[in-house]
C-alpha positions as CSV (number, residue, x, y, z in Angstrom):
1,M,35.0,-54.2,-10.0
2,K,35.5,-51.9,-7.0
3,K,35.9,-48.9,-9.4
4,I,32.7,-49.8,-11.2
5,L,30.9,-50.1,-7.9
6,K,32.1,-46.7,-6.8
7,V,30.9,-45.1,-10.0
8,V,27.4,-46.7,-9.7
9,M,27.1,-45.5,-6.1
10,A,28.2,-42.0,-7.0
11,L,25.7,-41.8,-9.8
12,G,23.0,-43.1,-7.5
13,L,23.8,-40.4,-5.0
14,I,23.7,-37.7,-7.7
15,F,20.2,-38.9,-9.0
16,A,18.9,-38.9,-5.4
17,L,20.1,-35.4,-4.7
18,T,18.7,-34.2,-8.0
19,A,15.3,-35.7,-7.2
20,C,15.2,-34.1,-3.8
21,G,16.2,-30.7,-5.2
22,G,13.4,-31.0,-7.8
23,K,10.8,-31.6,-5.1
24,N,11.9,-28.6,-3.1
25,T,11.8,-26.3,-6.1
26,A,8.2,-27.3,-7.0
27,N,7.1,-26.9,-3.4
28,S,8.4,-23.3,-3.1
29,S,6.9,-22.4,-6.5
30,N,3.3,-23.6,-5.9
31,G,3.2,-23.0,-2.1
32,E,2.1,-26.6,-1.4
33,G,3.6,-29.5,0.6
34,E,4.6,-32.8,-0.9
35,K,1.0,-34.1,-0.5
36,G,-0.6,-30.9,-2.0
37,E,-1.4,-29.5,1.4
38,S,-2.1,-25.7,1.7
39,K,0.2,-23.5,3.7
40,K,-1.6,-22.5,6.9
41,I,-1.8,-18.9,8.1
42,E,-3.4,-18.6,11.6
43,K,-4.5,-15.0,11.2
44,L,-4.6,-12.2,8.6
45,T,-5.2,-8.7,9.8
46,V,-6.8,-6.1,7.5
47,Q,-7.4,-2.5,8.5
48,F,-9.2,0.3,6.7
49,V,-8.8,4.0,7.1
50,P,-11.9,5.9,8.4
51,S,-12.7,7.8,5.2
52,R,-16.3,6.8,5.7
53,D,-18.3,6.1,8.8
54,P,-16.3,3.4,10.7
55,E,-19.5,1.3,11.5
56,Q,-20.5,1.4,7.9
57,I,-17.1,0.2,6.8
58,V,-17.1,-2.7,9.3
59,T,-20.6,-3.8,8.2
60,Q,-20.0,-3.5,4.5
61,T,-16.7,-5.3,4.5
62,E,-17.8,-8.2,6.8
63,P,-18.3,-10.5,3.8
64,L,-14.7,-9.9,2.8
65,K,-13.5,-12.3,5.5
66,N,-14.9,-15.5,4.0
67,I,-14.5,-14.4,0.3
68,L,-10.8,-13.6,0.9
69,K,-10.2,-16.9,2.7
70,E,-11.8,-18.8,-0.2
71,K,-9.7,-17.0,-2.8
72,L,-6.5,-17.6,-0.9
73,K,-7.4,-21.3,-0.4
74,E,-7.6,-21.6,-4.2
75,K,-4.0,-20.4,-4.3
76,G,-2.6,-22.7,-1.7
77,Y,-3.2,-20.8,1.5
78,E,-5.5,-21.8,4.3
79,V,-6.2,-18.8,6.5
80,G,-7.8,-19.5,9.9
81,D,-9.1,-16.0,10.7
82,V,-9.4,-12.7,8.8
83,D,-9.6,-9.9,11.2
84,I,-11.0,-6.6,9.9
85,S,-10.8,-3.3,11.7
86,V,-10.9,0.4,11.1
87,G,-8.1,2.7,12.3
88,T,-9.0,5.6,14.5
89,N,-7.4,7.9,12.0
90,Y,-5.2,7.6,8.9
91,E,-1.9,7.7,10.8
92,T,-3.0,4.9,13.1
93,T,-3.3,2.5,10.1
94,G,0.0,3.7,8.7
95,E,1.8,3.2,12.0
96,A,0.2,-0.3,12.4
97,L,1.5,-1.4,9.0
98,S,5.0,0.0,9.8
99,A,5.0,-1.9,13.2
100,G,3.7,-5.1,11.7
101,S,0.7,-5.2,13.9
102,V,-1.5,-5.1,10.8
103,D,-0.8,-7.2,7.7
104,V,-2.9,-5.3,5.1
105,G,-4.0,-1.7,5.0
106,F,-6.5,0.1,2.7
107,I,-4.8,3.5,2.7
108,P,-4.6,6.6,0.4
109,G,-1.4,7.5,-1.4
110,G,-0.5,10.2,1.1
111,T,-0.5,7.7,4.0
112,Y,1.4,5.2,1.9
113,V,4.2,7.6,1.1
114,L,4.5,8.8,4.7
115,Y,4.9,5.2,5.9
116,S,6.5,3.6,2.9
117,D,9.6,2.7,4.8
118,G,7.4,0.2,6.7
119,C,4.9,-0.9,4.1
120,E,4.7,-1.8,0.4
121,A,2.0,-0.7,-2.1
122,L,0.6,-4.0,-3.4
123,L,-2.3,-2.7,-5.5
124,T,-3.7,0.6,-6.8
125,A,-7.4,1.2,-6.9
126,T,-9.3,2.2,-10.0
127,R,-12.4,4.5,-9.7
128,K,-15.3,5.6,-11.9
129,A,-14.5,9.0,-13.4
130,L,-16.8,11.9,-12.6
131,S,-19.0,14.0,-14.8
132,V,-16.9,17.0,-13.8
133,E,-13.2,17.2,-14.2
134,S,-11.9,20.7,-13.8
135,D,-9.7,22.8,-11.5
136,N,-12.3,25.6,-11.7
137,P,-14.7,25.5,-8.7
138,K,-17.5,27.3,-10.5
139,E,-17.6,24.6,-13.1
140,W,-18.4,22.0,-10.3
141,N,-21.2,24.3,-9.1
142,D,-22.6,25.0,-12.6
143,K,-22.8,21.3,-13.4
144,K,-24.3,20.0,-10.1
145,P,-25.1,17.3,-9.2
146,T,-21.9,15.4,-9.9
147,K,-22.4,12.0,-11.3
148,Q,-20.2,8.9,-11.7
149,L,-19.5,7.7,-15.2
150,D,-20.0,3.9,-15.5
151,D,-18.0,3.5,-18.7
152,N,-15.0,5.6,-17.8
153,M,-12.3,4.6,-15.2
154,A,-9.9,7.1,-13.6
155,S,-6.5,6.5,-12.0
156,F,-6.7,9.8,-10.1
157,Y,-9.1,12.1,-8.3
158,R,-9.1,15.6,-6.9
159,G,-9.6,17.2,-3.6
160,L,-12.4,19.6,-3.1
161,I,-12.8,22.6,-0.7
162,I,-16.6,22.7,0.0
163,A,-18.6,25.5,1.6
164,G,-21.8,24.6,3.5
165,P,-25.1,26.2,4.4
166,S,-23.9,28.5,7.1
167,E,-24.0,32.2,6.5
168,K,-20.2,32.3,6.0
169,G,-20.4,29.3,3.7
170,K,-23.1,30.9,1.5
171,E,-21.1,34.1,1.5
172,L,-18.0,32.4,0.1
173,A,-20.0,30.4,-2.4
174,Q,-21.7,33.5,-3.8
175,K,-18.3,35.2,-4.4
176,V,-17.0,32.1,-6.3
177,N,-20.2,31.7,-8.3
178,N,-20.0,35.4,-9.2
179,G,-16.5,34.8,-10.6
180,E,-14.8,36.6,-7.8
181,K,-11.5,35.4,-6.3
182,L,-11.6,34.6,-2.6
183,T,-9.2,36.5,-0.4
184,W,-7.1,35.0,2.5
185,D,-9.3,37.0,4.9
186,D,-12.4,35.4,3.4
187,L,-11.0,31.9,4.1
188,N,-9.4,32.7,7.4
189,S,-12.6,34.1,8.8
190,A,-14.3,30.7,8.2
191,K,-14.4,27.6,10.4
192,W,-12.7,24.6,8.7
193,S,-13.0,20.8,9.2
194,V,-9.9,18.8,8.0
195,M,-8.7,15.2,8.1
196,G,-5.5,13.8,9.5
197,S,-2.2,15.2,8.2
198,S,-1.4,12.2,6.0
199,S,-4.8,12.4,4.2
200,S,-4.2,13.3,0.6
201,A,-7.5,14.9,-0.2
202,G,-8.4,15.8,3.4
203,Y,-5.1,17.7,4.3
204,I,-2.0,17.5,2.0
205,Y,-3.4,18.7,-1.3
206,P,-5.7,21.3,0.2
207,Y,-2.7,22.6,2.1
208,L,-0.8,22.9,-1.1
209,W,-3.8,24.6,-2.7
210,L,-3.7,27.3,0.0
211,E,0.1,27.6,-0.4
212,K,-0.2,28.0,-4.1
213,N,-2.9,30.5,-4.1
214,Y,-2.3,32.5,-0.9
215,N,1.2,31.5,0.3
216,K,-0.4,30.2,3.4
217,G,-1.3,26.7,4.8
218,I,-3.9,25.0,6.9
219,T,-1.7,25.6,10.0
220,D,-2.1,29.4,9.3
221,L,-5.9,29.2,9.5
222,A,-7.5,30.7,12.7
223,N,-10.3,28.1,13.1
224,V,-9.6,24.5,12.2
225,V,-10.9,21.3,13.7
226,Q,-9.7,17.8,12.8
227,A,-12.4,15.2,12.0
228,D,-12.0,11.5,12.6
229,S,-14.0,10.6,9.4
230,Y,-15.6,12.3,6.5
231,A,-19.0,11.3,7.9
232,S,-18.3,13.5,11.0
233,S,-16.9,16.2,8.8
234,A,-20.1,16.3,6.7
235,A,-22.3,16.2,9.8
236,R,-20.4,19.3,11.1
237,L,-21.0,21.1,7.8
238,A,-24.7,20.3,7.9
239,S,-25.1,21.5,11.4
240,G,-23.2,24.8,10.8
241,Q,-20.5,23.9,13.3
242,V,-18.1,24.5,10.4
243,D,-18.3,26.6,7.2
244,I,-15.9,24.6,5.1
245,I,-14.8,20.9,4.8
246,I,-12.2,19.4,2.6
247,G,-12.1,16.0,1.0
248,Y,-12.2,13.8,-2.1
249,A,-14.2,14.5,-5.2
250,D,-17.0,14.1,-4.9
251,L,-17.7,13.1,-1.3
252,R,-21.2,14.7,-1.5
253,L,-22.3,11.6,-3.6
254,D,-21.7,9.5,-0.5
255,Y,-23.6,11.7,1.9
256,A,-26.5,12.9,-0.3
257,D,-29.0,10.6,1.5
258,K,-27.6,11.2,5.0
259,W,-27.7,15.0,4.5
260,Q,-31.4,15.0,4.9
261,S,-32.2,11.7,6.7
262,E,-29.5,11.8,9.4
263,F,-28.2,15.3,9.3
264,A,-31.8,16.7,9.3
265,R,-31.4,19.2,6.5
266,S,-34.5,20.2,4.6
267,A,-32.8,20.9,1.2
268,S,-30.5,18.6,-0.7
269,I,-26.7,18.5,-0.3
270,W,-26.4,19.8,-3.8
271,D,-28.6,22.8,-3.1
272,E,-26.8,23.7,0.1
273,T,-23.1,23.1,-0.7
274,N,-20.8,24.6,-3.2
275,V,-17.2,24.0,-4.3
276,I,-14.9,27.0,-3.6
277,G,-11.6,25.4,-4.4
278,V,-10.2,22.4,-6.3
279,T,-6.8,20.8,-5.8
280,D,-4.3,19.2,-8.2
281,K,-4.8,15.6,-9.3
282,I,-4.2,12.9,-6.6
283,Y,-3.2,9.3,-7.5
284,N,-5.7,6.7,-6.3
285,D,-5.7,4.7,-3.0
286,T,-3.6,1.6,-2.3
287,I,-3.9,-1.8,-0.8
288,S,-0.6,-1.9,1.1
289,V,1.1,-4.6,3.1
290,S,3.4,-4.5,6.1
291,K,7.1,-5.1,5.4
292,K,7.4,-6.4,9.0
293,S,4.6,-8.9,8.8
294,E,6.1,-12.4,9.1
295,I,3.5,-13.9,6.7
296,M,4.2,-11.5,3.8
297,T,6.4,-13.7,1.7
298,D,6.7,-12.9,-2.0
299,D,4.5,-15.9,-2.8
300,F,1.8,-14.9,-0.4
301,K,1.9,-11.3,-1.6
302,N,1.3,-12.5,-5.1
303,A,-1.6,-14.7,-4.0
304,L,-3.1,-11.9,-2.0
305,A,-2.8,-9.4,-4.8
306,Q,-4.5,-11.8,-7.3
307,S,-7.2,-12.6,-4.7
308,F,-8.2,-8.9,-4.4
309,I,-8.1,-8.4,-8.1
310,E,-10.5,-11.4,-8.6
311,I,-12.7,-10.4,-5.7
312,A,-13.2,-7.0,-7.3
313,Q,-14.5,-8.6,-10.4
314,T,-17.4,-10.3,-8.6
315,E,-20.7,-8.7,-7.8
316,E,-20.3,-9.3,-4.1
317,G,-16.8,-8.0,-4.2
318,K,-17.8,-4.8,-6.1
319,Q,-20.4,-4.2,-3.3
320,I,-17.7,-4.5,-0.7
321,I,-15.1,-2.2,-2.3
322,S,-17.7,0.4,-3.2
323,I,-17.3,1.6,0.4
324,Y,-14.3,3.5,-1.0
325,N,-15.7,4.1,-4.5
326,H,-13.1,1.5,-5.8
327,E,-14.0,-0.3,-9.0
328,G,-11.1,-2.6,-9.2
329,Y,-7.4,-3.0,-8.6
330,E,-4.2,-3.2,-10.6
331,K,-0.6,-4.0,-9.6
332,A,0.9,-0.9,-7.9
333,E,4.1,0.7,-9.0
334,D,5.9,2.7,-6.3
335,K,7.1,5.3,-8.9
336,N,3.5,6.3,-9.5
337,Y,3.5,7.9,-6.1
338,D,6.5,10.1,-6.7
339,G,4.1,13.0,-7.3
340,E,2.7,12.3,-3.8
341,R,6.3,12.4,-2.4
342,E,6.9,15.7,-4.1
343,A,3.7,17.0,-2.6
344,Q,4.7,16.0,0.8
345,K,8.1,17.5,0.4
346,L,6.5,20.8,-0.7
347,L,4.2,20.5,2.4
348,K,7.1,20.0,4.7
349,D,9.0,22.9,3.2
350,A,5.9,25.1,3.5
351,K,5.6,24.3,7.2
352,N,9.2,25.2,7.9
């Protein structure tokens, strides 16, 4: 009888442990407590790089706060506050992700690669393809204005070297449109506006374009200023403070209205600017997350990624992400940025 009693007690204990283990497994897989309660996150910090006017970014992305909270709630996460900010430059956002002071960053591939030890690419952006896809600058000028193609998505873009309405800018554009090759002296005698050194289109790829064509780099140019955003860079070009700006293709689409309304030019941006150089292809922007963020569990990263994908499929979401010309998002693969790593290696070697 004692033996039977021991067996019954042992079996009861096994069933009890199995039941408890089953509950824990379910909780970890769906992110909910025993009563279906959402996991609570006090604050989620999101930062954008200043590739557009910072005030415009803040204004246009404001609705993201509530939309993101709603989407995450559907997936078992109740977020108290979504804080959105704009970095003072690209490197600031990369450093914040690496330090864990920012949870999520909208950053280009160049910034991601530079800070990939401290952050992880969660999603890659898709963009509308452009009506011009060529490494020949004259072709961009012959087919102005550039247009976006609604029915064609692209996973890459190019960097453009753009000459403005200054005398030097017009001189360089005329040579290119006449089929002449620009010399190093032509470029070195011009005033340039560039972005931060981790910007793919605003620094890295144009640097490699100079290296490839002239065996020189941005650091060899006599007159270079660094802009804090493409908006300020375009304003400098319009005012004649600089002769050349560098940036993503085709940034002129984003500043066509401001060119005349805010920058006080009488003619259109298409009439007054010309492409004088085109970089190699650049892989699209990322939504990256901090590896040091305490809230970035695998389950939450999956919920966050799916939330952004779903947001991009709504009309309100499309309006928000259009600030970066993003059309949607797909899961990122780190290997897709190996080309960017090679570009940065070449850049590092070129500087040494």
